[in-house]
Rosetta silent file (secondary structure, phi, psi, omega in degrees, C-alpha in Angstrom):
SEQUENCE: GRGVRRQAEGKRRPGRSRGTPRTAETAQRLKRSRRLKANNRERNRMHNLNAALDALRDVLPTFPEDAKLTKIETLRFAHNYIWALTETLRLA
SCORE:     score description
SCORE:     0.000 S_00000001
   1 L     0.000 -166.848  179.240   -0.006   -0.068   -0.011 S_00000001
   2 H   -71.120  -37.439 -176.611    0.989    3.686    0.262 S_00000001
   3 H   -61.622  -43.093  175.576    2.329    3.322    3.656 S_00000001
   4 H   -56.578  -51.501 -177.511    4.854    0.644    2.585 S_00000001
   5 H   -56.775  -45.693  176.133    5.952    2.764   -0.316 S_00000001
   6 H   -56.921  -50.631  177.984    6.550    5.772    1.949 S_00000001
   7 H   -62.591  -34.092 -178.228    8.635    3.886    4.289 S_00000001
   8 H   -69.696  -32.057  178.675   10.556    2.352    1.512 S_00000001
   9 H   -86.381   -7.861  170.425   11.315    5.821    0.084 S_00000001
  10 L    91.249   11.978 -178.564   12.203    7.001    3.492 S_00000001
  11 L  -101.558  146.199  177.068    9.331    9.478    3.768 S_00000001
  12 L  -130.772  148.692  177.986    6.861    9.829    6.722 S_00000001
  13 L   -64.545  141.876  170.506    3.583   11.546    6.862 S_00000001
  14 L   -73.846  154.545  174.707    3.747   14.871    8.880 S_00000001
  15 L   139.621 -152.088 -174.598    1.784   14.980   12.022 S_00000001
  16 L   -65.513  142.027 -177.518    1.855   13.294   15.373 S_00000001
  17 L   -83.030  164.235 -179.719    4.862   11.308   16.527 S_00000001
  18 L   -55.878  -39.184 -159.981    4.413    7.592   17.694 S_00000001
  19 L   -90.459   -9.147 -176.204    5.116    8.333   21.328 S_00000001
  20 L   -69.886  117.399  178.169    2.380   11.244   21.818 S_00000001
  21 L   -67.738  155.597 -179.266   -0.529    9.946   24.002 S_00000001
  22 L  -119.962  129.911  179.677   -3.876   10.428   22.750 S_00000001
  23 L   -81.861  159.942  179.927   -6.775   11.073   25.078 S_00000001
  24 H   -51.791  -49.804 -179.033  -10.055    9.115   24.719 S_00000001
  25 H   -60.329  -45.829  173.068  -11.873   12.221   23.718 S_00000001
  26 H   -54.102  -43.522 -177.695   -9.330   13.125   21.019 S_00000001
  27 H   -60.561  -51.409 -179.043   -9.502    9.550   19.714 S_00000001
  28 H   -58.653  -44.428  178.385  -13.335    9.749   19.542 S_00000001
  29 H   -53.142  -51.123 -173.712  -13.137   13.181   17.848 S_00000001
  30 H   -73.640  -34.295  174.507  -10.742   11.877   15.363 S_00000001
  31 H   -65.599  -41.613  177.994  -12.791    8.616   14.699 S_00000001
  32 H   -64.639  -42.322 -177.639  -15.875   10.680   14.162 S_00000001
  33 H   -64.727  -45.329 -175.901  -14.170   13.075   11.777 S_00000001
  34 H   -66.615  -33.706  176.037  -12.799   10.100    9.712 S_00000001
  35 H   -65.422  -42.316 -179.703  -16.317    8.510    9.661 S_00000001
  36 H   -66.903  -44.838 -179.187  -17.925   11.784    8.529 S_00000001
  37 H   -59.728  -42.259 -173.863  -15.242   12.158    5.737 S_00000001
  38 H   -76.393  -37.168  173.285  -15.792    8.429    4.555 S_00000001
  39 H   -57.699  -44.296 -178.171  -19.623    9.066    4.616 S_00000001
  40 H   -65.467  -38.813 -176.106  -19.219   12.100    2.451 S_00000001
  41 H   -65.942  -42.230  174.126  -17.023   10.333   -0.015 S_00000001
  42 H   -56.434  -46.001  178.295  -19.523    7.421   -0.216 S_00000001
  43 H   -62.704  -46.352  177.699  -22.402    9.846   -0.666 S_00000001
  44 H   -54.885  -48.937 -175.520  -20.484   11.608   -3.388 S_00000001
  45 H   -61.234  -41.985 -176.710  -19.629    8.312   -5.032 S_00000001
  46 H   -71.935  -33.572  175.825  -23.267    7.268   -5.139 S_00000001
  47 H   -62.601  -48.359  177.062  -24.357   10.630   -6.382 S_00000001
  48 H   -59.006  -48.287  178.617  -21.964   10.329   -9.260 S_00000001
  49 H   -57.250  -50.671 -178.794  -23.008    6.793  -10.012 S_00000001
  50 H   -58.438  -46.958  173.822  -26.679    7.692  -10.005 S_00000001
  51 H   -50.493  -46.095  178.639  -25.939   10.712  -12.312 S_00000001
  52 H   -60.359  -42.390  179.096  -24.087    8.428  -14.634 S_00000001
  53 H   -64.917  -41.093 -178.727  -26.980    5.874  -14.686 S_00000001
  54 H   -62.551  -49.314 -177.177  -29.470    8.739  -15.308 S_00000001
  55 H   -64.741  -31.262  170.267  -27.349    9.882  -18.312 S_00000001
  56 H   -70.984  -38.813 -179.525  -27.318    6.334  -19.699 S_00000001
  57 H   -62.147  -29.037 -177.157  -31.032    5.933  -19.274 S_00000001
  58 H   -64.442  -32.425 -174.201  -31.428    9.236  -21.316 S_00000001
  59 H   -95.223  -12.787  177.934  -29.728    7.649  -24.384 S_00000001
  60 L   -86.420  137.994  178.928  -31.309    4.209  -24.169 S_00000001
  61 L   -80.503  125.205  176.409  -34.633    3.713  -26.007 S_00000001
  62 L  -119.925  145.823  172.803  -37.361    2.714  -23.526 S_00000001
  63 L  -127.924  128.276   -8.489  -41.006    1.824  -23.935 S_00000001
  64 L   -70.206  170.018 -173.073  -43.004    3.559  -22.557 S_00000001
  65 L   -65.968  -19.973 -175.971  -40.790    6.708  -22.586 S_00000001
  66 L   -98.546    1.460 -178.707  -41.438    7.526  -18.912 S_00000001
  67 L   -67.737  129.942  175.225  -40.539    4.065  -17.663 S_00000001
  68 L  -102.072  120.472  177.896  -37.458    4.237  -15.328 S_00000001
  69 L   -76.467  148.197  165.706  -35.252    1.167  -15.423 S_00000001
  70 L   -69.001  167.062 -177.640  -33.608   -0.030  -12.287 S_00000001
  71 H   -53.410  -53.699 -173.964  -29.795    0.180  -12.019 S_00000001
  72 H   -66.172  -43.588  174.025  -29.311   -3.406  -12.963 S_00000001
  73 H   -57.474  -38.796 -176.877  -31.901   -3.264  -15.757 S_00000001
  74 H   -67.016  -42.786 -178.825  -30.150   -0.154  -17.100 S_00000001
  75 H   -66.983  -48.312  176.135  -26.815   -1.918  -17.184 S_00000001
  76 H   -55.538  -56.706 -172.369  -28.262   -5.131  -18.715 S_00000001
  77 H   -58.407  -43.846 -178.443  -30.229   -3.212  -21.272 S_00000001
  78 H   -62.218  -43.194  174.610  -27.193   -0.997  -22.292 S_00000001
  79 H   -52.336  -50.658 -177.894  -25.116   -4.173  -22.680 S_00000001
  80 H   -70.732  -35.289  179.606  -27.689   -5.841  -24.985 S_00000001
  81 H   -62.267  -55.408 -179.576  -28.371   -2.590  -26.879 S_00000001
  82 H   -54.283  -45.282  172.397  -24.685   -2.168  -27.606 S_00000001
  83 H   -60.228  -44.434  175.806  -24.419   -5.779  -28.711 S_00000001
  84 H   -56.298  -47.369 -175.867  -27.440   -5.409  -31.009 S_00000001
  85 H   -64.225  -45.145  179.292  -26.084   -2.281  -32.523 S_00000001
  86 H   -56.618  -47.834 -178.356  -22.661   -3.960  -33.011 S_00000001
  87 H   -64.787  -40.183  172.195  -24.337   -6.960  -34.703 S_00000001
  88 H   -52.389  -56.042 -174.223  -26.356   -4.540  -36.991 S_00000001
  89 H   -60.459  -49.361 -171.715  -23.093   -2.915  -38.105 S_00000001
  90 H   -61.339  -30.766  178.994  -21.384   -6.226  -38.529 S_00000001
  91 H   -85.193  -19.808 -173.166  -24.201   -7.565  -40.759 S_00000001
  92 L   -77.771    0.000    0.000  -24.653   -4.394  -42.765 S_00000001
């Protein structure tokens, strides 16, 4: 991982030295801060994924027009649609 590479290169992350004691309150605050950051990253990842799936739905032909496909249906339909278009080009 990254930590191994840093050690191999002789670089250390700036910050707290190994011997500095951490209070329980400080540890809890740090843990909460890390969890909030991880939650925000995951929320942004899901927003980006959903936006990409919405963009994909916009270019796929659906019947009826207002039908919203699920995530897995969208991916399966896109795969099959691309395959069908490829076959059409191959046979033309």
